[in-house]
C-alpha positions as CSV (number, residue, x, y, z in Angstrom):
1,X,0.0,0.0,0.0
2,X,1.2,3.5,-0.8
3,X,0.1,6.8,0.7
4,X,0.5,10.1,-1.2
5,X,-1.1,13.4,-0.3
6,X,-3.4,11.8,2.2
7,X,-4.8,9.2,-0.3
8,X,-4.1,5.5,-0.4
9,X,-3.5,3.1,-3.3
10,X,-2.0,-0.3,-4.0
11,X,1.4,-0.7,-5.7
12,X,1.9,-3.9,-7.6
13,X,5.3,-4.7,-9.2
14,X,6.4,-1.1,-8.4
15,X,3.5,0.3,-10.4
16,X,0.8,2.2,-8.3
17,X,-2.8,1.9,-9.3
18,X,-4.3,5.1,-10.9
19,X,-7.2,5.2,-8.5
20,X,-6.7,6.6,-5.0
21,X,-8.8,6.1,-1.9
22,X,-9.4,7.6,1.6
23,X,-8.7,4.1,3.0
24,X,-7.7,0.8,1.6
25,X,-7.3,-2.6,3.2
26,X,-4.7,-5.3,2.6
27,X,-4.8,-6.6,-1.0
28,X,-5.6,-10.2,-1.8
29,X,-3.8,-12.0,-4.6
30,X,-5.4,-14.7,-6.8
31,X,-3.8,-18.1,-6.3
32,X,-1.9,-17.8,-9.7
33,X,-0.7,-14.2,-8.7
34,X,-2.2,-12.7,-11.8
35,X,-5.0,-10.6,-10.1
36,X,-5.2,-8.4,-7.1
37,X,-8.4,-7.4,-5.2
38,X,-8.9,-5.0,-2.3
39,X,-11.6,-3.4,-0.2
40,X,-11.4,0.4,-0.3
41,X,-13.3,3.4,0.9
42,X,-14.0,6.7,-0.7
43,X,-16.2,9.1,1.2
44,X,-18.9,7.0,2.8
45,X,-18.8,4.3,0.0
46,X,-17.0,1.0,0.2
47,X,-15.6,-0.2,-3.1
48,X,-14.3,-3.5,-4.5
49,X,-11.2,-2.8,-6.5
50,X,-9.8,-5.5,-8.8
51,X,-6.5,-5.0,-10.7
52,X,-6.7,-1.3,-10.0
53,X,-10.3,-0.8,-11.4
54,X,-13.3,-0.1,-9.3
55,X,-16.0,-2.9,-9.6
56,X,-19.6,-1.7,-9.7
57,X,-20.8,1.0,-7.3
58,X,-20.2,1.9,-3.8
59,X,-21.6,-0.3,-1.0
60,X,-22.8,0.6,2.5
61,X,-20.3,-2.0,3.8
62,X,-18.1,-4.6,2.3
63,X,-16.2,-7.7,3.4
64,X,-12.7,-8.6,2.3
65,X,-12.6,-10.2,-1.1
66,X,-11.8,-13.9,-1.3
67,X,-10.6,-15.7,-4.5
68,X,-11.7,-19.3,-5.1
69,X,-8.9,-21.9,-4.9
70,X,-8.5,-22.0,-8.7
71,X,-8.7,-18.2,-9.0
72,X,-11.7,-18.2,-11.4
73,X,-14.2,-16.7,-9.0
74,X,-14.4,-14.0,-6.3
75,X,-16.5,-14.2,-3.1
76,X,-18.1,-10.8,-2.4
77,X,-19.9,-9.9,0.8
78,X,-21.7,-6.6,0.6
79,X,-24.3,-4.6,2.5
80,X,-26.6,-2.6,0.2
81,X,-29.6,-0.6,1.5
82,X,-29.5,-2.5,4.8
83,X,-29.5,-6.0,3.1
84,X,-26.6,-8.4,3.2
85,X,-25.5,-10.1,0.0
86,X,-23.0,-12.9,-0.4
87,X,-22.2,-13.7,-4.0
88,X,-19.7,-15.9,-5.8
89,X,-18.9,-14.0,-9.1
90,X,-16.9,-15.4,-12.0
91,X,-13.8,-13.3,-12.3
92,X,-14.4,-12.7,-16.0
93,X,-17.6,-10.8,-15.1
94,X,-15.6,-8.4,-13.0
95,X,-12.8,-7.7,-15.4
């Protein structure tokens, strides 16, 4: 993780992500090491960030991302409008 001018981002292979956040949690690498996912916050929104790109919209709350053992799917745990969602999403749908 890298902090610059009060904003956080992730640096992978010495290259920082273009997006910056108020807060970011420890990144999670896919089993093959080709993808990186992290929970981040910007304002009051929680965001899922995959390979430096923000996935979907902001959530009310968000659990840490979890890759499947083969790296083809990502478990997302979100809170939206007071409702808890747990989804296993194919990684291809997120990229």
